[in-house]
C-alpha positions in Angstrom: 9.7 28.7 -11.1 10.5 25.2 -12.5 9.5 25.4 -16.2 8.1 21.8 -16.0 5.5 22.6 -13.4 2.9 24.1 -15.7 3.4 21.0 -18.0 3.0 18.7 -15.0 -0.3 20.3 -13.9 -1.6 20.2 -17.5 -0.6 16.6 -17.8 -2.4 15.6 -14.7 -5.5 17.5 -15.8 -6.3 14.6 -18.2 -8.5 12.0 -16.3 -6.7 8.9 -17.8 -3.2 10.2 -17.3 -4.2 11.1 -13.7 -5.5 7.5 -13.3 -2.1 6.1 -14.3 -0.3 8.5 -12.0 -2.6 7.6 -9.0 -2.1 3.9 -9.5 1.6 4.3 -9.6 1.4 6.4 -6.3 -0.5 3.5 -4.7 2.2 1.1 -5.8 5.1 3.4 -4.8 8.0 2.6 -4.4 7.5 -0.4 -6.6 7.9 -0.3 -10.4 4.9 -1.5 -12.3 5.1 -3.3 -15.7 3.3 -1.5 -18.6 1.3 -4.6 -19.2 -0.1 -4.6 -15.7 -0.9 -0.9 -15.9 -2.9 -1.5 -19.1 -4.7 -4.4 -17.6 -5.6 -2.7 -14.3 -6.9 0.4 -16.1 -8.5 -1.5 -19.0 -6.4 0.4 -21.6 -5.1 -0.7 -24.9 -1.3 -0.9 -25.0 -0.9 1.9 -27.5 -3.3 4.1 -25.5 -1.3 3.5 -22.3 1.9 4.2 -24.2 0.7 7.7 -25.0 -0.3 8.4 -21.5 3.0 7.3 -19.9 4.9 9.2 -22.6 3.2 12.4 -21.5 3.9 11.6 -17.8 7.6 10.9 -18.6 7.9 14.1 -20.7 6.6 16.1 -17.7 9.0 14.4 -15.4 6.3 12.9 -13.2 7.4 9.3 -13.6 10.5 7.3 -14.5 11.0 4.3 -16.7 13.2 1.3 -16.4 13.6 -1.7 -18.7 13.8 -5.1 -17.1 14.4 -7.7 -19.7 11.7 -7.1 -22.4 9.4 -5.3 -19.9 9.1 -1.6 -19.4 8.4 -0.7 -15.8 7.3 2.6 -14.3 7.4 4.4 -11.0 6.5 7.8 -9.6 9.4 10.4 -9.5 8.9 11.4 -5.9 11.3 14.3 -6.0 9.4 15.8 -8.9 6.1 15.4 -7.0 7.6 17.1 -3.9 8.8 20.0 -6.0 5.4 20.4 -7.7 3.4 20.3 -4.4 6.0 22.6 -2.8 5.5 25.1 -5.6 1.7 25.0 -5.1 1.9 25.5 -1.3 4.7 28.0 -1.0 4.5 30.0 -4.2 0.9 29.9 -5.3 -0.5 29.9 -1.8 2.1 32.4 -0.6 2.2 30.6 2.8 -1.3 31.6 3.7 -1.9 29.7 7.0 -5.6 28.9 6.3 -4.5 26.9 3.2 -1.1 25.6 4.1 -1.3 25.0 7.8 -3.3 21.8 7.6 -0.7 20.3 5.3 2.2 21.5 7.6 0.5 20.0 10.6 -0.1 16.8 8.8 3.6 16.5 7.8 4.8 17.0 11.3 2.1 14.8 12.9 3.4 12.3 15.4 1.7 9.2 16.7 1.9 9.7 20.5 1.5 6.9 23.0 -1.4 8.1 25.0 -2.2 5.8 28.0 -3.6 2.5 26.8 -4.1 3.7 23.2 -3.3 1.1 20.6 -2.8 1.7 16.9 -5.4 0.4 14.4 -3.8 -1.5 11.5 -5.7 -2.9 8.4 -4.2 -5.3 5.9 -5.9 -5.5 2.5 -5.7 -8.0 -0.4 -8.3 -9.1 -3.0 -9.7 -12.3 -1.5 -8.9 -11.9 2.2 -8.3 -15.6 2.4 -4.5 -16.0 2.8 -2.0 -13.1 2.7 -4.0 -10.5 4.6 -5.3 -13.1 7.0 -1.6 -14.2 7.6 -0.7 -10.5 8.3 -3.6 -10.0 10.7 -2.9 -13.2 12.7 0.9 -12.6 12.8 0.8 -9.0 14.0 -2.0 -9.6 16.4 0.0 -12.3 18.2 3.3 -10.6 17.8 2.3 -7.3 19.5 -1.1 -7.6 21.1 -0.5 -4.7 23.4 0.4 -2.2 20.7 -2.0 -2.9 17.8 -5.6 -3.6 17.0 -5.3 -5.6 13.8 -7.8 -6.2 11.0 -7.9 -7.5 7.5 -10.2 -7.2 4.6 -10.6 -7.9 0.9 -11.7 -5.8 -2.1 -13.5 -9.0 -3.4 -13.4 -11.3 -0.4 -13.9 -15.1 -0.7 -16.6 -16.7 1.3 -14.2 -19.0 3.0 -10.6 -18.8 4.2 -8.0 -20.8 2.3 -7.5 -24.3 3.8 -3.7 -24.2 3.3 -3.5 -20.8 4.9 -5.4 -22.0 8.0 -3.2 -25.1 8.3 0.0 -23.0 8.2 -1.5 -20.6 10.9 -2.4 -23.6 13.1 1.1 -25.0 12.7 2.5 -21.7 13.9 0.3 -21.6 17.0 -2.2 -19.0 15.9 -5.9 -19.1 17.0 -7.8 -19.3 13.7 -11.3 -19.2 15.3 -11.3 -15.4 15.4 -10.5 -15.1 11.7 -13.0 -14.5 8.9 -13.1 -13.0 5.4 -14.4 -9.4 5.5 -15.2 -6.8 2.8 -13.2 -3.6 2.8 -16.5 -1.7 3.0 -16.7 -2.6 6.7 -13.9 -0.2 7.3 -15.2 2.7 5.2 -18.3 3.5 7.3 -18.6 6.4 9.7 -18.6 4.1 12.7 -15.6 2.1 11.6 -12.4 2.3 13.7 -10.1 5.2 12.8 -7.2 3.5 11.0 -3.6 4.6 11.8 -2.0 2.2 9.2 -3.4 0.6 6.0 -1.2 -1.9 4.1 -2.0 -3.6 0.8 -0.4 -7.0 0.6 -1.3 -7.9 -3.0 -0.8 -6.0 -6.2 -4.4 -6.3 -7.4 -5.8 -4.7 -4.2 -3.3 -1.8 -4.6 -4.4 -1.4 -8.2 -8.0 -1.0 -7.2 -9.1 2.6 -7.0 -10.5 2.7 -3.5 -11.4 6.0 -1.7 -8.7 7.7 0.2 -8.6 7.0 4.0 -9.8 9.7 6.3 -7.9 11.1 9.3 -4.1 10.6 9.6 -3.8 7.2 8.0 -0.3 6.0 6.9 -0.5 3.7 4.0 2.0 1.5 2.1 2.2 -1.3 -0.4 3.7 -4.6 0.8 2.8 -6.7 -2.2 3.6 -10.5 -2.3 2.8 -13.2 -4.9 -0.4 -15.0 -4.4 0.2 -18.5 -3.0 -3.3 -19.5 -4.0 -2.2 -19.4 -7.6 0.6 -22.0 -7.2 -0.1 -25.1 -9.2 1.1 -28.7 -8.5 0.9 -31.2 -5.7 -0.3 -30.4 -2.2 3.3 -30.4 -1.0 4.2 -27.6 -3.5 1.2 -25.6 -2.6 1.9 -26.0 1.1 5.4 -24.8 0.6 4.2 -21.6 -1.2 2.0 -20.8 1.8 4.7 -21.4 4.3 7.1 -19.1 2.3 4.4 -16.4 2.2 3.9 -16.7 5.9 7.6 -16.4 6.5 7.9 -13.3 4.3 5.0 -11.6 6.1 6.4 -12.5 9.5 9.7 -10.8 8.6 7.7 -7.6 7.7 5.5 -7.8 10.8 8.6 -8.1 13.0 10.2 -5.1 11.3 7.0 -3.1 11.7 6.4 -4.0 15.3 10.0 -2.9 16.1 9.4 0.7 14.8 9.5 3.5 17.4 6.3 4.9 16.1 5.7 7.5 18.7 9.2 9.1 18.2 9.0 9.4 14.4 7.5 12.3 12.5 5.1 11.4 9.7 7.6 11.7 6.9 10.1 9.4 8.6 7.4 6.9 9.5 6.1 6.8 5.9 9.7 6.1 4.7 10.1 3.4 7.3 6.9 1.5 6.3 7.8 1.9 2.6 11.2 0.4 3.3 9.6 -2.6 5.1 7.7 -3.3 1.9 11.0 -3.8 0.2 12.4 -6.4 2.6 13.5 -9.4 0.6 11.1 -12.3 0.9 12.4 -15.2 3.0 10.5 -18.4 3.6 
């Protein structure tokens, strides 16, 4: 047995250390600055330092210095080893415990008749980035995807600059509206195949886990709404965000979803989130 595993389990038994770990999992494979972790979890810097020190000591996360900033990410190999130990050693391969996980890992997304995949994009305000993603993917591949977007704290209106960029690119904006994420967490909501967060704040929010076989990933982009300056500068920021999201939607629409197992599909969507932004 890996001698670190008891330490890892003990470390994650602390609610606040677990909260740090869970946030980093939602942001994987991105590295998150310590200042952002502290702000998102409402922790004092010295308190956060103690928590990340414990997670580092247990080998659950890694640290990297970028300039004057310390950034953290989950160590996925360590997590795999820990979960593997629990399933194969502690559970001793008992099928009533392990089989659901084994089935989930091998799960494929078959093309069944006219079945389309349900995709949800989430950001905070649901007024620009997630609206861009919804409109782009819906028009790019209407026969393969039902596309939705929502916000954790949606604005009452869609952003005017965002709407103008969508119109310039030939999208029908009449079908778009700001929606609350709660609409997709009810019993009668569509079963979601994919959920993507397109802003860091939405990924930092501790939302309930999605039911069923949902694949999720973080495709965070800077918020064009926060750009200051003349209208021309703001408009450029929105066009660049639109271009970056279109690159990611193109990559996603090209995936051979039905032929990939769940692990390969998860890696593929994680990789798309790392595509360099291009306007």
